[in-house]
Biotite code that builds the C-alpha atoms (Angstrom):
import biotite.structure as struc

atoms = struc.array([
    struc.Atom([-77.902, -108.082, 125.749], chain_id="A", res_id=1, res_name="MET", atom_name="CA", element="C"),
    struc.Atom([-80.399, -108.871, 122.965], chain_id="A", res_id=2, res_name="SER", atom_name="CA", element="C"),
    struc.Atom([-79.373, -105.819, 120.343], chain_id="A", res_id=3, res_name="THR", atom_name="CA", element="C"),
    struc.Atom([-75.944, -107.029, 119.951], chain_id="A", res_id=4, res_name="LEU", atom_name="CA", element="C"),
    struc.Atom([-77.149, -110.560, 119.646], chain_id="A", res_id=5, res_name="ASP", atom_name="CA", element="C"),
    struc.Atom([-79.433, -109.484, 116.933], chain_id="A", res_id=6, res_name="ASP", atom_name="CA", element="C"),
    struc.Atom([-76.627, -107.965, 115.265], chain_id="A", res_id=7, res_name="LEU", atom_name="CA", element="C"),
    struc.Atom([-73.873, -110.312, 115.318], chain_id="A", res_id=8, res_name="ALA", atom_name="CA", element="C"),
    struc.Atom([-75.817, -113.218, 113.777], chain_id="A", res_id=9, res_name="GLU", atom_name="CA", element="C"),
    struc.Atom([-76.469, -109.744, 110.850], chain_id="A", res_id=10, res_name="ARG", atom_name="CA", element="C"),
    struc.Atom([-73.070, -109.635, 110.539], chain_id="A", res_id=11, res_name="ILE", atom_name="CA", element="C"),
    struc.Atom([-72.969, -113.210, 110.461], chain_id="A", res_id=12, res_name="GLU", atom_name="CA", element="C"),
    struc.Atom([-75.858, -112.763, 107.259], chain_id="A", res_id=13, res_name="ARG", atom_name="CA", element="C"),
    struc.Atom([-73.525, -110.207, 105.538], chain_id="A", res_id=14, res_name="LEU", atom_name="CA", element="C"),
    struc.Atom([-70.747, -112.343, 106.075], chain_id="A", res_id=15, res_name="VAL", atom_name="CA", element="C"),
    struc.Atom([-72.143, -115.014, 104.792], chain_id="A", res_id=16, res_name="LEU", atom_name="CA", element="C"),
    struc.Atom([-73.911, -113.469, 101.408], chain_id="A", res_id=17, res_name="ARG", atom_name="CA", element="C"),
    struc.Atom([-70.761, -111.162, 100.995], chain_id="A", res_id=18, res_name="HIS", atom_name="CA", element="C"),
    struc.Atom([-69.316, -115.067, 100.258], chain_id="A", res_id=19, res_name="GLU", atom_name="CA", element="C"),
    struc.Atom([-71.873, -115.755, 98.359], chain_id="A", res_id=20, res_name="GLU", atom_name="CA", element="C"),
    struc.Atom([-71.863, -113.715, 95.865], chain_id="A", res_id=21, res_name="LEU", atom_name="CA", element="C"),
    struc.Atom([-67.964, -113.243, 95.964], chain_id="A", res_id=22, res_name="LYS", atom_name="CA", element="C"),
    struc.Atom([-68.207, -117.359, 94.409], chain_id="A", res_id=23, res_name="ARG", atom_name="CA", element="C"),
    struc.Atom([-71.407, -116.222, 92.265], chain_id="A", res_id=24, res_name="THR", atom_name="CA", element="C"),
    struc.Atom([-68.787, -112.661, 90.888], chain_id="A", res_id=25, res_name="ASN", atom_name="CA", element="C"),
    struc.Atom([-66.152, -115.123, 90.129], chain_id="A", res_id=26, res_name="ALA", atom_name="CA", element="C"),
    struc.Atom([-68.557, -117.438, 88.308], chain_id="A", res_id=27, res_name="LEU", atom_name="CA", element="C"),
    struc.Atom([-70.066, -114.759, 86.001], chain_id="A", res_id=28, res_name="LEU", atom_name="CA", element="C"),
    struc.Atom([-66.445, -113.384, 85.542], chain_id="A", res_id=29, res_name="GLU", atom_name="CA", element="C"),
    struc.Atom([-65.770, -117.259, 84.397], chain_id="A", res_id=30, res_name="HIS", atom_name="CA", element="C"),
    struc.Atom([-68.751, -117.164, 81.621], chain_id="A", res_id=31, res_name="GLN", atom_name="CA", element="C"),
    struc.Atom([-67.838, -113.954, 80.530], chain_id="A", res_id=32, res_name="LEU", atom_name="CA", element="C"),
    struc.Atom([-64.194, -114.631, 79.683], chain_id="A", res_id=33, res_name="ALA", atom_name="CA", element="C"),
    struc.Atom([-65.131, -117.533, 78.160], chain_id="A", res_id=34, res_name="ALA", atom_name="CA", element="C"),
    struc.Atom([-67.935, -115.894, 75.562], chain_id="A", res_id=35, res_name="VAL", atom_name="CA", element="C"),
    struc.Atom([-66.152, -113.398, 75.354], chain_id="A", res_id=36, res_name="THR", atom_name="CA", element="C"),
    struc.Atom([-63.009, -115.966, 73.083], chain_id="A", res_id=37, res_name="GLN", atom_name="CA", element="C"),
    struc.Atom([-66.008, -117.472, 72.177], chain_id="A", res_id=38, res_name="GLU", atom_name="CA", element="C"),
    struc.Atom([-67.792, -114.391, 70.193], chain_id="A", res_id=39, res_name="ARG", atom_name="CA", element="C"),
    struc.Atom([-63.314, -113.524, 69.156], chain_id="A", res_id=40, res_name="ASP", atom_name="CA", element="C"),
    struc.Atom([-63.492, -116.964, 67.476], chain_id="A", res_id=41, res_name="GLN", atom_name="CA", element="C"),
    struc.Atom([-66.679, -116.884, 65.171], chain_id="A", res_id=42, res_name="LEU", atom_name="CA", element="C"),
    struc.Atom([-66.475, -113.231, 64.755], chain_id="A", res_id=43, res_name="ARG", atom_name="CA", element="C"),
    struc.Atom([-62.746, -114.358, 62.955], chain_id="A", res_id=44, res_name="ALA", atom_name="CA", element="C"),
    struc.Atom([-64.377, -116.721, 60.870], chain_id="A", res_id=45, res_name="ARG", atom_name="CA", element="C"),
    struc.Atom([-66.724, -115.178, 60.071], chain_id="A", res_id=46, res_name="LEU", atom_name="CA", element="C"),
    struc.Atom([-64.225, -113.029, 58.642], chain_id="A", res_id=47, res_name="SER", atom_name="CA", element="C"),
    struc.Atom([-62.800, -115.573, 56.539], chain_id="A", res_id=48, res_name="THR", atom_name="CA", element="C"),
    struc.Atom([-65.815, -116.305, 55.136], chain_id="A", res_id=49, res_name="ALA", atom_name="CA", element="C"),
    struc.Atom([-66.203, -113.071, 54.344], chain_id="A", res_id=50, res_name="ARG", atom_name="CA", element="C"),
    struc.Atom([-62.678, -113.339, 52.308], chain_id="A", res_id=51, res_name="GLN", atom_name="CA", element="C"),
    struc.Atom([-63.345, -116.432, 51.049], chain_id="A", res_id=52, res_name="ARG", atom_name="CA", element="C"),
    struc.Atom([-66.414, -115.596, 49.640], chain_id="A", res_id=53, res_name="VAL", atom_name="CA", element="C"),
    struc.Atom([-65.333, -112.355, 47.699], chain_id="A", res_id=54, res_name="ASP", atom_name="CA", element="C"),
    struc.Atom([-63.003, -114.056, 46.362], chain_id="A", res_id=55, res_name="ALA", atom_name="CA", element="C"),
    struc.Atom([-64.913, -117.028, 45.511], chain_id="A", res_id=56, res_name="LEU", atom_name="CA", element="C"),
    struc.Atom([-67.248, -113.783, 43.846], chain_id="A", res_id=57, res_name="LEU", atom_name="CA", element="C"),
    struc.Atom([-63.662, -112.022, 41.441], chain_id="A", res_id=58, res_name="GLU", atom_name="CA", element="C"),
    struc.Atom([-63.212, -115.655, 40.498], chain_id="A", res_id=59, res_name="ARG", atom_name="CA", element="C"),
    struc.Atom([-67.341, -115.621, 38.838], chain_id="A", res_id=60, res_name="ILE", atom_name="CA", element="C"),
    struc.Atom([-67.504, -113.695, 34.990], chain_id="A", res_id=61, res_name="PRO", atom_name="CA", element="C"),
    struc.Atom([-69.150, -110.534, 34.195], chain_id="A", res_id=62, res_name="ALA", atom_name="CA", element="C"),
    struc.Atom([-71.442, -111.620, 31.782], chain_id="A", res_id=63, res_name="PRO", atom_name="CA", element="C"),
    struc.Atom([-71.307, -109.007, 29.612], chain_id="A", res_id=64, res_name="ALA", atom_name="CA", element="C"),
    struc.Atom([-74.288, -106.895, 29.055], chain_id="A", res_id=65, res_name="ALA", atom_name="CA", element="C"),
    struc.Atom([-74.935, -106.190, 25.471], chain_id="A", res_id=66, res_name="ALA", atom_name="CA", element="C"),
    struc.Atom([-74.944, -109.633, 25.151], chain_id="A", res_id=67, res_name="GLU", atom_name="CA", element="C"),
    struc.Atom([-77.792, -109.949, 27.440], chain_id="A", res_id=68, res_name="SER", atom_name="CA", element="C"),
    struc.Atom([-79.955, -107.698, 26.000], chain_id="A", res_id=69, res_name="HIS", atom_name="CA", element="C"),
    struc.Atom([-79.735, -108.349, 22.594], chain_id="A", res_id=70, res_name="LEU", atom_name="CA", element="C"),
    struc.Atom([-83.395, -110.336, 21.028], chain_id="A", res_id=71, res_name="PRO", atom_name="CA", element="C"),
    struc.Atom([-82.613, -113.470, 19.678], chain_id="A", res_id=72, res_name="SER", atom_name="CA", element="C"),
    struc.Atom([-82.846, -114.062, 16.204], chain_id="A", res_id=73, res_name="GLU", atom_name="CA", element="C"),
])
């Protein structure tokens, strides 16, 4: 009978552990979704910032290469 009681106790512990792991997994999936969404938003912001910087760089006039190498008189 002791073996049967031990087995029943182990099964109960396994069921409890399984439920705990399911809750932990659900929490981790929720955290992963939040972090993935944050990452995607940051990538979009980075892309927008790069486009703005590129547009500003295009507005900067290029220095005349010949003028910068002429000696001052």
